[in-house]
Each structure stands twice: as C-alpha cells, then as structure tokens.
C-alpha positions as CSV (number, residue, x, y, z in Angstrom):
1,X,23.7,101.2,107.6
2,X,25.3,98.4,109.6
3,X,28.3,97.1,108.8
4,X,29.0,94.9,105.6
5,X,30.9,91.9,107.5
6,X,30.2,89.2,105.2
7,X,30.9,85.3,104.8
8,X,33.8,86.2,102.3
9,X,35.6,88.3,105.6
10,X,34.5,85.9,108.4
11,X,36.3,83.1,106.1
12,X,39.5,85.8,105.3
13,X,40.0,86.5,109.2
14,X,39.6,82.7,109.9
15,X,42.9,82.0,107.4
16,X,44.8,85.1,109.3
17,X,43.7,84.0,112.7
18,X,45.7,79.8,111.5
19,X,48.2,81.6,110.1
20,X,49.4,83.5,113.1
21,X,48.6,80.3,115.1
22,X,51.2,78.4,113.1
23,X,53.8,80.7,113.2
24,X,53.7,80.8,116.8
25,X,54.4,77.5,116.6
26,X,51.1,76.3,118.0
27,X,50.3,72.9,117.5
28,X,47.7,71.8,114.5
29,X,45.4,70.3,116.2
30,X,44.8,73.3,118.9
31,X,44.5,75.4,116.1
32,X,41.6,73.7,114.3
33,X,39.9,73.2,117.5
34,X,40.6,77.0,117.5
35,X,38.7,77.5,114.0
36,X,35.8,75.3,115.1
37,X,35.3,77.0,118.3
38,X,34.9,80.3,116.7
39,X,32.5,79.4,114.0
40,X,29.4,79.7,116.2
41,X,30.1,83.5,116.1
42,X,29.8,83.0,112.6
43,X,26.3,84.0,112.4
44,X,26.5,86.8,115.1
45,X,28.9,88.5,112.7
46,X,27.2,88.0,109.5
47,X,23.8,87.0,109.5
48,X,22.6,90.8,109.7
49,X,24.0,91.6,106.1
50,X,23.4,88.0,104.3
51,X,19.5,88.3,105.3
52,X,19.8,91.9,104.1
53,X,21.4,90.7,100.8
54,X,19.5,87.9,100.2
55,X,16.0,89.7,100.2
56,X,18.0,92.1,97.8
57,X,19.1,89.7,95.4
58,X,15.5,88.1,95.7
59,X,14.6,91.5,94.3
60,X,16.7,92.1,92.0
61,X,15.8,88.8,90.5
62,X,12.9,90.3,89.9
63,X,14.2,92.8,87.1
64,X,16.8,95.2,87.2
65,X,15.3,97.6,84.8
66,X,12.7,98.1,88.0
67,X,15.8,98.9,90.2
68,X,17.5,101.4,87.3
69,X,14.5,103.4,86.8
70,X,14.3,103.5,91.1
71,X,17.4,105.3,91.0
72,X,15.6,108.2,88.7
73,X,16.9,106.1,85.3
74,X,20.4,107.5,83.4
75,X,20.1,110.6,85.1
76,X,19.7,109.5,88.7
77,X,22.5,107.2,88.1
78,X,24.9,110.7,86.5
79,X,23.8,112.3,89.7
80,X,24.8,109.5,91.4
81,X,28.2,109.3,90.6
82,X,28.6,112.3,90.7
83,X,28.4,112.5,94.3
84,X,30.5,109.4,94.7
85,X,33.4,110.5,93.1
86,X,33.6,113.8,95.6
87,X,32.9,111.3,98.6
88,X,35.7,109.3,96.7
89,X,38.3,112.3,96.3
90,X,37.6,113.2,100.4
91,X,38.5,109.7,101.4
92,X,41.8,109.3,102.0
93,X,41.6,105.1,101.5
94,X,40.6,105.8,97.9
95,X,41.4,109.0,96.5
96,X,44.8,108.1,95.1
97,X,43.0,105.6,92.8
98,X,41.1,108.5,91.2
99,X,43.8,111.0,90.9
100,X,44.6,110.1,87.0
101,X,42.5,110.0,83.7
102,X,39.5,111.3,86.2
103,X,37.2,111.7,82.9
104,X,38.1,108.5,81.2
105,X,37.2,106.5,84.5
106,X,33.8,108.4,85.2
107,X,32.8,107.5,81.2
108,X,33.8,103.7,81.7
109,X,32.5,103.0,85.5
110,X,29.4,105.3,84.6
111,X,28.5,102.6,81.8
112,X,29.8,99.5,83.5
113,X,27.8,100.0,86.8
114,X,24.6,101.4,84.7
115,X,24.9,98.2,82.9
116,X,25.1,96.1,86.3
117,X,21.4,97.9,87.5
118,X,19.5,97.3,84.6
119,X,20.7,100.5,82.4
120,X,21.3,101.1,78.6
121,X,24.1,98.0,76.9
122,X,27.0,100.8,76.8
123,X,30.0,99.4,78.1
124,X,32.8,98.8,75.7
125,X,35.7,99.3,78.0
126,X,38.6,96.5,78.5
127,X,38.1,93.5,80.6
128,X,37.8,94.7,84.5
129,X,40.8,92.6,85.8
130,X,42.5,93.7,82.7
131,X,41.5,97.5,83.8
132,X,42.5,97.3,87.5
133,X,45.3,94.6,87.4
134,X,48.5,97.6,87.5
135,X,46.6,100.1,90.2
136,X,47.3,97.4,93.2
137,X,43.8,97.6,94.4
138,X,42.9,94.9,97.2
139,X,39.6,94.0,99.3
140,X,40.1,96.7,101.4
141,X,39.6,99.5,98.5
142,X,37.1,97.5,97.2
143,X,35.0,97.4,100.7
144,X,35.8,101.7,100.6
145,X,34.2,101.8,97.0
146,X,31.0,99.8,98.5
147,X,30.8,101.6,101.5
148,X,31.1,104.9,99.2
149,X,27.7,103.8,97.4
150,X,25.9,103.8,100.5
151,X,26.6,106.8,101.8
152,X,26.1,108.4,98.2
153,X,23.3,106.8,97.8
154,X,21.8,107.7,101.5
155,X,23.0,111.2,101.2
156,X,20.5,111.2,98.1
157,X,17.8,109.7,99.9
158,X,17.5,106.4,98.4
159,X,15.6,103.9,101.1
160,X,17.5,101.1,102.6
161,X,16.2,98.4,100.3
162,X,17.3,100.2,97.0
163,X,20.7,100.6,98.7
164,X,21.0,97.0,99.1
165,X,19.2,95.6,95.8
166,X,22.7,98.2,94.3
167,X,25.0,96.9,96.6
168,X,23.9,93.1,96.1
169,X,24.5,93.8,92.1
170,X,27.7,95.8,92.5
171,X,29.7,92.7,94.6
172,X,29.9,90.3,92.1
173,X,32.5,92.6,90.1
174,X,35.0,92.1,93.4
175,X,36.6,88.4,91.9
176,X,36.5,89.9,88.5
177,X,38.7,93.4,89.5
178,X,40.5,91.7,92.1
179,X,41.1,88.9,90.1
180,X,40.2,86.7,92.8
181,X,38.4,84.4,91.1
182,X,40.1,81.5,92.0
183,X,40.2,82.7,95.3
184,X,38.9,79.5,97.3
185,X,41.9,78.0,95.9
186,X,43.8,79.7,97.9
187,X,45.5,77.9,101.6
188,X,45.0,74.7,99.7
189,X,49.0,74.3,98.5
190,X,51.9,74.3,101.4
191,X,55.0,73.7,100.8
192,X,54.3,73.0,97.5
193,X,52.3,70.2,97.7
194,X,48.5,70.7,97.0
195,X,45.7,69.8,100.1
196,X,44.1,67.2,97.9
197,X,47.7,65.1,98.0
198,X,47.8,65.9,101.6
199,X,44.6,64.8,102.1
200,X,45.8,61.5,100.6
201,X,43.9,62.0,97.0
202,X,40.3,61.0,96.0
203,X,40.3,57.4,97.6
204,X,41.0,59.2,101.0
205,X,38.7,61.9,99.8
206,X,35.9,59.0,99.7
207,X,36.9,56.8,102.5
208,X,36.1,60.4,104.9
209,X,33.0,60.8,103.3
210,X,31.6,57.2,103.9
211,X,33.0,57.7,107.2
212,X,31.1,61.2,107.8
213,X,27.6,60.2,106.5
214,X,28.0,57.3,108.8
215,X,28.7,59.1,111.7
216,X,25.6,61.6,110.3
217,X,23.3,58.9,110.5
218,X,24.1,57.6,114.1
219,X,24.3,61.3,115.5
220,X,20.5,62.1,116.6
221,X,21.6,66.1,116.0
222,X,21.6,65.7,112.4
223,X,19.9,62.5,111.4
224,X,17.2,63.7,110.2
225,X,18.7,65.4,107.8
226,X,20.1,62.4,106.5
227,X,18.0,59.9,106.6
228,X,17.4,58.8,103.1
229,X,16.3,55.8,100.4
230,X,19.1,53.9,99.8
231,X,19.6,55.3,95.9
232,X,19.3,58.8,97.1
233,X,21.9,58.1,99.9
234,X,24.5,56.9,97.4
235,X,23.8,60.0,95.2
236,X,24.5,62.6,97.7
237,X,27.4,60.8,99.3
238,X,28.7,60.5,95.7
239,X,27.7,64.5,95.0
240,X,29.4,65.7,98.4
241,X,32.9,63.6,97.4
242,X,32.6,65.0,94.1
243,X,32.3,68.8,95.8
244,X,35.3,68.5,97.8
245,X,37.4,66.8,95.5
246,X,37.0,69.8,93.4
247,X,37.1,72.5,96.5
248,X,40.2,70.5,97.5
249,X,42.4,71.2,94.4
250,X,41.3,68.2,91.9
251,X,39.3,67.6,88.6
252,X,35.9,69.7,89.5
253,X,32.6,67.7,88.4
254,X,30.2,68.9,90.4
255,X,28.6,72.3,89.8
256,X,28.4,74.0,93.3
257,X,26.6,77.2,92.0
258,X,23.2,75.7,92.7
259,X,23.9,74.5,96.1
260,X,22.3,77.5,98.2
261,X,19.0,76.6,96.2
262,X,19.2,73.2,96.8
263,X,19.1,73.5,100.6
264,X,16.9,77.0,101.0
265,X,14.0,75.6,102.0
266,X,15.6,72.9,104.4
267,X,16.1,73.9,108.3
268,X,19.8,73.5,108.4
269,X,21.1,76.1,111.1
270,X,24.7,77.0,112.1
271,X,23.7,74.3,115.0
272,X,23.8,71.4,112.1
273,X,26.6,73.0,110.5
274,X,28.8,72.9,113.8
275,X,27.9,69.7,114.6
276,X,28.6,68.6,110.7
277,X,32.5,70.1,111.1
278,X,33.0,68.7,114.3
279,X,32.1,64.5,112.9
280,X,34.3,66.4,109.7
281,X,37.0,65.9,111.4
282,X,36.7,63.0,113.2
283,X,36.3,60.9,110.6
284,X,39.5,62.6,108.9
285,X,41.2,61.4,112.3
286,X,39.9,58.1,111.6
287,X,41.0,57.6,108.4
288,X,44.4,59.1,109.5
289,X,44.9,62.2,107.8
290,X,47.4,64.7,108.7
291,X,46.5,67.4,111.1
292,X,47.3,70.5,108.8
293,X,45.8,68.7,106.0
294,X,42.5,68.3,107.6
295,X,42.2,71.6,109.4
296,X,42.5,73.2,105.6
297,X,40.0,71.1,104.9
298,X,37.8,72.6,107.2
299,X,39.0,75.8,106.3
300,X,37.0,74.8,102.8
301,X,34.1,73.2,103.9
302,X,33.2,75.9,106.1
303,X,33.0,78.3,103.0
304,X,30.1,75.9,101.9
305,X,28.4,77.3,105.4
306,X,26.4,80.8,103.9
307,X,25.1,78.1,100.9
308,X,23.8,75.4,103.2
309,X,22.0,77.8,105.9
310,X,21.4,81.2,104.6
311,X,18.4,80.0,103.5
312,X,16.7,78.8,106.9
313,X,18.5,81.9,109.0
314,X,17.2,84.5,106.2
315,X,13.2,82.6,105.8
316,X,13.1,83.1,109.9
317,X,14.0,86.4,109.7
318,X,12.0,87.4,107.1
319,X,8.9,85.5,109.4
320,X,10.0,87.7,112.3
321,X,9.8,90.8,110.3
322,X,5.9,89.7,108.8
323,X,5.1,89.5,112.8
324,X,6.5,92.9,113.4
325,X,5.2,94.4,110.7
326,X,2.0,93.3,110.4
327,X,0.9,92.4,114.0
328,X,1.9,89.4,116.2
329,X,-1.3,87.5,115.3
330,X,-0.6,87.8,111.6
331,X,0.0,84.5,111.6
332,X,-2.0,83.4,113.6
333,X,-4.8,84.8,111.8
334,X,-3.5,83.7,108.5
335,X,-3.8,79.9,109.4
336,X,-7.7,80.5,110.2
337,X,-7.1,81.7,113.8
338,X,-9.1,79.6,117.0
339,X,-10.6,77.0,114.7
340,X,-7.9,77.1,111.8
341,X,-4.7,76.2,114.4
342,X,-7.1,73.8,115.8
343,X,-7.8,71.9,112.8
344,X,-4.2,71.5,112.3
345,X,-3.4,70.9,115.5
346,X,-5.9,67.8,115.5
347,X,-3.9,66.5,112.8
348,X,-0.8,67.1,114.0
349,X,-1.4,64.5,117.1
350,X,-3.0,62.0,114.4
351,X,0.5,62.3,112.5
352,X,2.6,61.7,116.0
353,X,0.7,58.9,117.3
354,X,1.3,57.2,113.9
355,X,5.4,58.1,113.6
356,X,7.2,55.1,115.1
357,X,10.3,58.0,115.4
358,X,8.4,59.6,117.7
359,X,4.6,57.8,119.1
360,X,6.4,56.8,122.4
361,X,6.2,60.3,123.7
362,X,2.4,60.2,122.7
363,X,1.0,57.3,124.2
364,X,-0.3,56.4,127.5
365,X,-2.5,57.8,130.2
366,X,-1.0,61.6,129.7
367,X,-2.0,61.7,126.1
368,X,-5.0,63.8,126.8
369,X,-3.0,66.0,129.4
370,X,-0.2,66.1,127.1
371,X,-2.2,67.6,124.2
372,X,-3.9,69.9,125.7
373,X,-0.8,71.5,127.1
374,X,1.0,71.4,123.8
375,X,-2.0,73.0,122.1
376,X,-2.5,75.5,124.2
377,X,1.7,76.6,124.3
378,X,1.6,75.6,120.3
379,X,-1.3,78.3,120.1
380,X,0.8,81.1,121.9
381,X,3.6,80.3,119.9
382,X,1.9,80.6,116.4
383,X,0.8,84.6,117.7
384,X,-2.5,83.7,119.4
385,X,-3.9,84.1,122.7
386,X,-1.1,84.3,125.5
387,X,-3.3,82.9,127.9
388,X,-0.4,79.3,128.3
389,X,0.4,79.3,132.0
390,X,1.9,76.0,131.9
391,X,5.4,74.9,132.8
392,X,8.2,76.4,130.8
393,X,9.1,74.2,127.7
394,X,12.6,73.4,129.4
395,X,10.6,72.1,132.3
396,X,8.1,70.4,130.5
397,X,10.2,68.1,128.5
398,X,12.7,67.8,131.3
399,X,12.2,64.4,132.0
400,X,12.3,63.1,128.5
401,X,14.9,61.5,126.5
402,X,14.7,63.8,123.9
403,X,17.1,65.0,120.8
404,X,17.3,67.0,117.6
405,X,16.0,63.6,115.7
406,X,12.8,63.8,117.5
407,X,12.1,67.4,116.7
408,X,12.6,67.5,113.4
409,X,10.7,64.4,113.4
410,X,8.0,66.8,114.8
411,X,8.4,69.7,112.7
412,X,8.0,67.5,109.6
413,X,4.6,66.6,111.1
414,X,3.4,69.6,111.8
415,X,4.6,70.5,108.3
416,X,2.4,67.5,107.3
417,X,-0.8,68.4,109.8
418,X,-1.0,72.7,107.7
419,X,-0.3,70.4,104.5
420,X,-3.2,68.2,105.2
421,X,-5.3,71.5,106.3
422,X,-4.7,73.2,103.2
423,X,-2.6,75.8,103.9
424,X,-0.4,77.4,102.0
425,X,3.3,76.4,101.2
426,X,4.1,80.1,102.4
427,X,2.2,79.9,105.5
428,X,3.5,76.6,106.3
429,X,6.6,77.8,106.0
430,X,6.9,80.8,108.1
431,X,4.8,78.5,110.7
432,X,7.5,75.4,110.8
433,X,10.5,78.3,110.9
434,X,8.7,80.5,113.8
435,X,9.3,77.1,115.7
436,X,12.6,76.3,115.1
437,X,14.3,78.7,117.5
438,X,12.2,76.4,120.5
439,X,14.9,73.5,119.7
440,X,17.6,75.2,122.3
441,X,14.7,75.1,124.9
442,X,13.2,71.8,124.3
443,X,16.8,69.9,124.2
444,X,18.2,71.7,126.6
445,X,21.0,72.9,124.3
446,X,23.6,75.6,125.1
447,X,24.6,77.7,121.8
448,X,28.2,79.2,122.4
C-alpha cells in the first residue's frame, strides 16, 4: 500500500520545522513565512491517504459487522493476528514490545481488535493508556504496528478496500494508547505562558476573527464562501471565535466534531485554505499580536485543514474514479447525453444572464458566439464528444478580469441549472466537482 502519511504527521513535521528554525535563532516572521510556503505541499503529501481513508470510513459507517465477516469472522481474525505477531517478532523496530507475557498480550489485543472490527464485545481488560503507559510506545511504534497489519492482510490476500477499512477502524486507538487526547494543546505554552494569553485573550481573538472575516468578504479568492445573510454572518463569526478560543487553550464551548461534516459538500480546496491562513496572519499583524503567538496560532489553525478541505478532495477523487471505472462518457450519459446536457446549459445561461455578480460577462453582441463556444467546451469537459476546437481556456479568458468569486458564482449557477433540469444530487455534485480544477487554468492561478 502507498505510504500512510496523514495530516497528523504533516502537522508534527511543521512543528519540528518551526522548532528547528527557532533553535537556529531565526526571526519569527521568517518562521511564519516558511510554514506558509510549506502548506501547499500538504495536499501532495497527504491527499492520497486521506481519500483512501475517507472512502473506507464511509464503508465502515454502513456497519462493522460486514467488515468482520469479510475478514472471515473469529477464525479469520485469529489467523490474521497470528501472522501479525510473526511479522512483529521479526520487526526489530517493535519486537522488544512483544517479549513479555506474549499470550496475555495476544488475548487482550485479539479481544480488543475484534471488537473494533465488528466482532463480539469480549474485551474486559484495562484502559488502553493504563495498559501501555509503561512501555514507552510512541507514534513511530504505532505506525510500525499499523504497517504490519497492512502487510499481514496483504499476505492473507485481503483486498485493499478491506485493509483500508481495518486501518481506519484501528487508527482512533492511537490517542488512547499514546495518551495523545490532548495533543492539540501541545505547543500552546511557551515559557510558562499559554497561547491564549500570548494572543491577548478572548477579546483579541474576537477582534482577529472580525478583521479576518472583513478581509475575506473583500478578497475575491474566498469572498463567495463568506457571503451570507447578516444573521448567519454573526453566527459563523461567533462560532469561529469560540472554536479558536478552545483551540488556543481557553474554554471550549464549540463542538468541533462536526467540522468535517459541515464542510464536506462545500468546494473548499487547499488553495482557499491557504488564502485564509494568509489573511489570518494579516489580521494578527493588524491587531498587533506578537509574532510568536501568531505563528503558533497559525499552526493550530492548520490542524483544521483536513476537516475543511477533505470533502472536496474526496469527492473529486471519487468522481475521477467513476470516469476511470465506467468510461469517460459515464457522467455525460448520466446527465442525459447531448439532449440532457443541452437542457442544463440552456438553463445555466438563463441564470447567468440574470445574475448581477457575473452577467456583465454574458451580454452584448458576442453573447451567441460566447455561449456556443462555452457549450462546446463544457460538453467535452463533462465527457461528451471531444470535438472542441476553440482556444484554450487561458486564452479564451485572458482579456477578462475574472476572479475566484466569479468562478464560484458560475459553478453555483451551473448547479442550479442541473437542479432545475431534474438531475440527482449525486450527478450535480459529480459534474460540479469535475469542473472545479478548471479554476486554475481559467484564472491563471499558479499552484505552488
């Protein structure tokens, strides 16, 4: 299986880079700049594993009993654990952890892992942290163990999909085994002073959030995602302030467990999140937050990235996989082929001509030729006949002063056109997410 490098590991790496630079006497402003410039690499490093685990998580939600049966029930699990311990004994990285009371360990782990994977509820041992606290186990050992589980399952001939489901079911045990429940609090205290104190307390956090949201509403790169009714605006600002207060070491009044679900179906990419972090630092500078505190706050905020961006990344990967598995024209056919897509595009242009945010680009004497060229390209982009012979997207839009705000408004109208044409929510999402990557070519955005 590909490397299991997660957002958790990436965050650890950023903390190490930050500390190395600080130990080398680098200015806090330089450290913050380095961390910002490294953030775009996160997607390249972690997205593959994130997508695999999210797909597995969705499958697991359908019922762990199915997973347990796919493993072969109790007999299959026993065979798997036996192979796992053979690999463990030969693995010099963790073999020393298996030298004492091996039969007791096997019984306890067998019962606990069996429960995790949908088997009988038979574990009656101590709390995980109590069982492991004297062993000196760290993330390295846990990652080795997870890798060995994958090796044992591959050796037993289990499919990749089942291996991923097992790994995603066991991963939450990391915090309990290592005592990392409060890991998000690490790095919040420097020289005995908490991050929330160094940041200036609740009032400064609220001021930073107010300034940040004002900047987001003026920045066309993220404006679309922050335009809401005034009541909704106030609610979101208050929730974000409460979220940061809890993350920075203050009173936790915001339940962050629903963060990923709330953003799952919104097309927020790493590009958008990078803009948000840049604006956040500008807000910190504006209200004169200490550079060290602002940089630590950025690291804490970065931990929310996977919850905010995973939905878009996973949906895009799944849409691409559908095209690979079912053919390039699968989405095109699902939308009703030529006739169905034509109906959608007709409705799209009706919406665009009435939308004051973008209708300035769809008026005048050239509207007919613009519509014809756009429809031909979108037929092609959605998997239809590849007979588009017009200019490249970059060339076609080079004379227009387009922004992300216009592109997001276009996608919203496209979704409305599909919805009005009676397409299913799944098809609407697949079609919209397939067009998302065109943003960078149309807007001439250089992705670092």
